[in-house]
C-alpha positions as CSV (number, residue, x, y, z in Angstrom):
1,M,-51.1,186.7,53.9
2,A,-50.7,190.6,52.4
3,R,-48.2,191.0,49.2
4,N,-48.3,194.6,49.8
5,K,-49.3,197.6,52.2
6,S,-52.3,198.3,50.5
7,E,-53.6,195.0,51.0
8,R,-52.1,194.5,54.6
9,Q,-54.3,198.1,55.3
10,E,-57.6,196.2,53.6
11,Q,-56.8,193.1,55.5
12,V,-56.4,195.2,58.8
13,L,-59.6,196.8,58.5
14,A,-61.3,193.9,57.9
15,Y,-60.4,192.9,60.9
16,L,-61.0,196.1,62.7
17,E,-64.6,195.4,61.1
18,R,-65.0,192.1,62.8
19,Y,-63.3,192.4,66.1
20,G,-63.4,196.3,66.8
21,S,-60.1,197.1,67.5
22,I,-56.5,195.4,67.3
23,S,-53.1,196.2,69.4
24,L,-49.8,196.4,67.9
25,Q,-48.8,193.1,69.2
26,E,-52.3,191.4,67.1
27,M,-51.0,193.6,64.1
28,T,-47.5,192.1,64.1
29,D,-48.9,188.5,65.1
30,N,-51.7,188.5,62.5
31,F,-50.4,190.1,59.5
32,D,-46.3,189.4,59.5
33,C,-45.0,192.8,59.9
34,S,-43.1,194.6,62.4
35,E,-43.8,197.3,64.8
36,A,-42.6,200.0,62.8
37,T,-44.8,198.6,59.6
38,A,-47.5,198.5,62.3
39,R,-47.1,201.9,63.7
40,R,-46.8,203.6,59.8
41,D,-50.0,201.4,58.8
42,L,-52.5,202.5,61.4
43,D,-51.1,206.4,61.3
44,D,-51.9,206.0,57.1
45,L,-55.9,204.8,58.4
46,E,-56.0,207.5,61.1
47,K,-55.6,210.1,58.4
48,A,-57.9,208.6,56.2
49,G,-60.1,208.9,59.0
50,K,-60.7,205.1,59.1
51,V,-59.5,204.5,62.4
52,I,-59.1,205.6,66.0
53,R,-55.9,205.3,67.6
54,T,-55.7,203.8,71.4
55,M,-53.5,204.7,74.2
56,G,-50.9,201.4,73.4
57,G,-50.1,202.5,70.0
58,G,-53.2,200.2,68.5
59,A,-56.7,201.5,67.1
60,T,-60.6,200.6,67.2
61,Y,-62.9,200.8,64.2
62,A,-64.0,204.2,63.5
63,A,-68.2,203.3,63.3
64,S,-70.2,205.5,61.8
65,G,-72.3,207.7,63.8
66,L,-69.0,208.3,66.0
67,I,-67.5,212.2,65.7
68,R,-63.8,211.8,64.3
69,E,-61.1,214.0,65.2
70,V,-60.3,217.2,63.5
71,P,-57.0,219.0,63.7
72,F,-57.0,222.2,66.1
73,R,-55.9,224.5,63.0
74,E,-59.1,223.0,61.0
75,K,-61.8,224.0,63.5
76,Q,-60.6,226.6,64.8
77,Q,-63.0,229.1,62.3
78,A,-65.6,226.8,62.3
79,L,-68.3,228.6,64.2
80,Y,-65.8,231.2,65.0
81,P,-68.8,234.0,66.7
82,E,-70.4,231.1,68.5
83,K,-67.8,229.9,70.0
84,E,-66.5,233.7,71.1
85,A,-69.7,233.7,72.5
86,I,-69.8,231.4,74.3
87,A,-66.1,232.4,75.5
88,A,-67.3,235.7,76.8
89,L,-70.1,234.1,79.0
90,A,-67.6,231.5,80.6
91,A,-65.2,234.3,81.0
92,S,-67.8,236.4,82.8
93,L,-68.1,233.6,85.9
94,V,-64.8,234.1,87.2
95,E,-64.3,236.2,89.7
96,E,-61.0,237.4,91.1
97,G,-58.9,235.3,93.3
98,D,-60.6,232.1,91.1
99,V,-58.5,229.3,90.3
100,I,-59.7,228.1,87.2
101,G,-59.1,225.0,84.8
102,L,-58.9,225.0,81.1
103,T,-58.8,221.7,78.9
104,G,-57.7,221.7,75.3
105,G,-60.4,222.9,73.2
106,T,-61.1,226.0,70.1
107,T,-64.0,227.2,73.2
108,T,-61.4,227.0,75.6
109,F,-58.6,228.6,73.8
110,L,-61.2,231.4,73.4
111,I,-62.1,231.5,77.3
112,A,-58.2,232.3,77.9
113,K,-58.2,235.3,75.6
114,A,-61.4,236.6,76.9
115,L,-59.1,235.9,79.9
116,K,-55.8,238.2,79.2
117,K,-57.4,241.8,80.7
118,R,-58.1,239.8,83.8
119,R,-56.0,240.3,87.4
120,N,-55.1,237.9,89.8
121,I,-56.5,234.7,88.8
122,T,-54.4,231.5,88.2
123,V,-55.2,229.8,85.0
124,V,-54.3,225.6,85.2
125,T,-54.4,224.0,81.7
126,N,-52.3,221.3,80.2
127,A,-53.0,223.0,76.6
128,V,-49.7,224.2,75.5
129,N,-51.4,226.9,73.1
130,I,-53.4,228.0,75.8
131,A,-50.4,228.5,78.0
132,M,-48.9,230.4,75.4
133,E,-51.2,232.9,74.7
134,L,-51.5,233.7,78.6
135,A,-47.4,234.0,78.8
136,D,-47.4,237.7,78.6
137,C,-50.2,238.7,80.9
138,E,-48.3,239.7,84.1
139,E,-51.2,240.0,86.0
140,L,-52.4,235.8,85.7
141,Q,-51.0,232.8,87.2
142,I,-50.4,229.8,84.6
143,V,-49.7,226.4,85.3
144,L,-48.9,224.1,83.1
145,T,-49.0,220.6,83.4
146,G,-46.1,218.5,82.0
147,G,-46.7,215.2,79.7
148,V,-46.4,214.2,76.3
149,L,-47.8,216.6,73.8
150,R,-50.6,215.3,71.1
151,N,-49.9,217.7,68.5
152,R,-54.1,217.8,67.1
153,S,-54.8,220.0,69.9
154,F,-52.3,221.1,71.2
155,E,-52.7,218.8,74.8
156,L,-50.3,217.5,77.1
157,C,-51.9,214.1,78.6
158,G,-50.0,210.7,80.1
159,P,-48.5,210.1,83.2
160,L,-46.4,213.0,84.0
161,A,-49.7,215.7,83.2
162,E,-52.0,213.5,85.8
163,Q,-49.3,213.6,88.3
164,T,-49.4,217.7,88.1
165,V,-52.9,217.7,88.5
166,K,-53.1,215.5,91.4
167,A,-51.2,217.7,93.5
168,L,-53.6,220.5,91.9
169,N,-56.9,222.3,94.0
170,I,-59.6,224.2,91.4
171,Q,-62.5,226.1,91.8
172,K,-63.7,226.6,88.2
173,M,-62.8,224.3,85.4
174,F,-64.1,224.5,81.9
175,M,-64.2,221.7,80.0
176,G,-64.3,221.8,76.1
177,V,-65.9,218.5,74.8
178,D,-66.5,216.4,71.1
179,G,-69.8,214.8,72.1
180,V,-73.0,215.9,74.8
181,S,-75.6,213.2,74.5
182,E,-77.9,210.9,76.9
183,Q,-74.7,208.9,77.4
184,G,-73.0,212.0,79.2
185,V,-69.7,213.8,78.0
186,S,-67.2,212.2,75.2
187,T,-64.1,213.0,73.6
188,Y,-62.2,211.9,70.8
189,S,-58.8,210.7,72.6
190,E,-58.6,208.1,75.5
191,L,-55.7,210.2,76.7
192,E,-57.4,213.3,76.6
193,A,-60.9,212.0,78.4
194,N,-58.2,210.6,81.0
195,I,-56.9,214.0,81.7
196,A,-60.2,215.6,82.0
197,R,-61.1,213.1,84.6
198,L,-59.0,213.7,86.5
199,L,-59.5,217.8,86.1
200,M,-62.9,216.7,86.8
201,Q,-62.1,215.0,90.1
202,R,-59.6,217.9,91.5
203,S,-62.5,221.0,90.9
204,K,-64.8,222.2,92.8
205,Q,-66.9,223.3,89.7
206,T,-66.5,221.8,86.1
207,I,-68.9,223.5,83.5
208,A,-68.8,222.1,79.9
209,V,-68.4,224.4,76.9
210,F,-69.4,223.2,73.4
211,D,-71.3,224.8,70.6
212,H,-74.8,223.3,69.7
213,T,-73.6,221.3,66.6
214,K,-72.0,219.0,69.7
215,V,-75.3,218.0,70.9
216,G,-76.7,214.9,70.5
217,K,-73.3,213.7,69.2
218,T,-71.0,211.3,70.9
219,S,-68.0,210.6,70.6
220,L,-65.6,207.5,71.8
221,F,-64.4,208.1,75.0
222,H,-66.7,208.6,77.8
223,V,-65.7,211.6,80.1
224,S,-68.2,211.6,82.5
225,E,-72.2,211.6,82.8
226,L,-74.1,214.7,82.4
227,Q,-75.0,214.9,86.2
228,E,-71.3,214.7,87.3
229,L,-71.7,218.3,85.7
230,H,-71.8,221.8,87.3
231,A,-73.1,223.5,84.6
232,C,-73.1,223.8,80.7
233,I,-72.5,226.9,78.0
234,T,-73.4,226.5,74.8
235,D,-74.4,229.2,72.1
236,K,-78.0,228.1,71.4
237,R,-80.3,226.3,73.8
238,P,-81.5,222.7,72.0
239,A,-85.4,222.6,71.2
240,E,-86.9,220.8,75.2
241,N,-87.9,218.1,72.2
242,S,-85.2,217.3,70.8
243,E,-82.5,214.3,72.2
244,G,-80.3,217.5,73.3
245,G,-83.2,219.0,74.9
246,A,-83.9,215.7,76.8
247,A,-80.0,214.7,77.8
248,L,-79.8,218.4,79.2
249,A,-82.7,218.2,81.2
250,G,-82.1,219.4,84.6
251,I,-78.8,220.4,84.0
252,K,-77.8,224.0,84.6
253,V,-77.3,225.5,81.0
254,Y,-75.9,228.5,80.4
255,A,-77.1,230.0,76.7
256,A,-75.1,232.8,75.1
257,E,-77.8,233.6,72.1
258,D,-79.6,235.2,75.1
259,N,-77.5,235.3,77.9
260,S,-80.1,233.5,79.9
261,V,-79.6,230.3,82.2
262,S,-82.0,227.1,82.4
263,G,-82.1,224.3,84.5
264,E,-80.9,223.6,88.3
265,E,-77.9,224.0,90.0
266,R,-75.7,221.0,90.9
């Protein structure tokens, strides 16, 4: 049995490497600690990038090859011009009278900024920072879901958010993702994956928005198959003979680099 916090956390990592995941109950049973201590240990390990927290308070092993979550403020400036170009192209697809959805994310936040001077548009979002960015736009109607706030992404998730979304009808939903591969689109958070799937169900069209660094990558939680998307918007088109090019073959792709479209509309 571990004598101190450092030893206990090393044993937790060994357990995760063997079994892949651990619940709070398993933490308390196997390591003779309180639930509060278990939560603190997992918080420490998550901050160190060694585990990925899951719904219910437990964790999974942060295996190599999976994308790890970066807080919104840290990734906000990364590839900023490319994300602005993606956002401008996305905004050009929005028409007066549209009801659009925006999940959380740095690119969807820039889509919101690009829509600030538009009129007669309803924006549905589960991201608090997007709602605040649009709060002073008198010509736009903003619908913000309830839910539990994830402070790394500013997204509201959980049953309250899902209950709101179930009552809505959205025309075009722009979805930020962490990974795009032949396995589909994925994200870091289980809660965000759940609300994204529900937003897709309530939307006539779903358009994934992502920069080129997300192509060919996979994050932990699956959101949807690529074939379930209406289209994708990225900054530059992946080469046809690349893994990303193969994954996106047959999908309608808008490329900001040349303001062009390829693939078949779904």
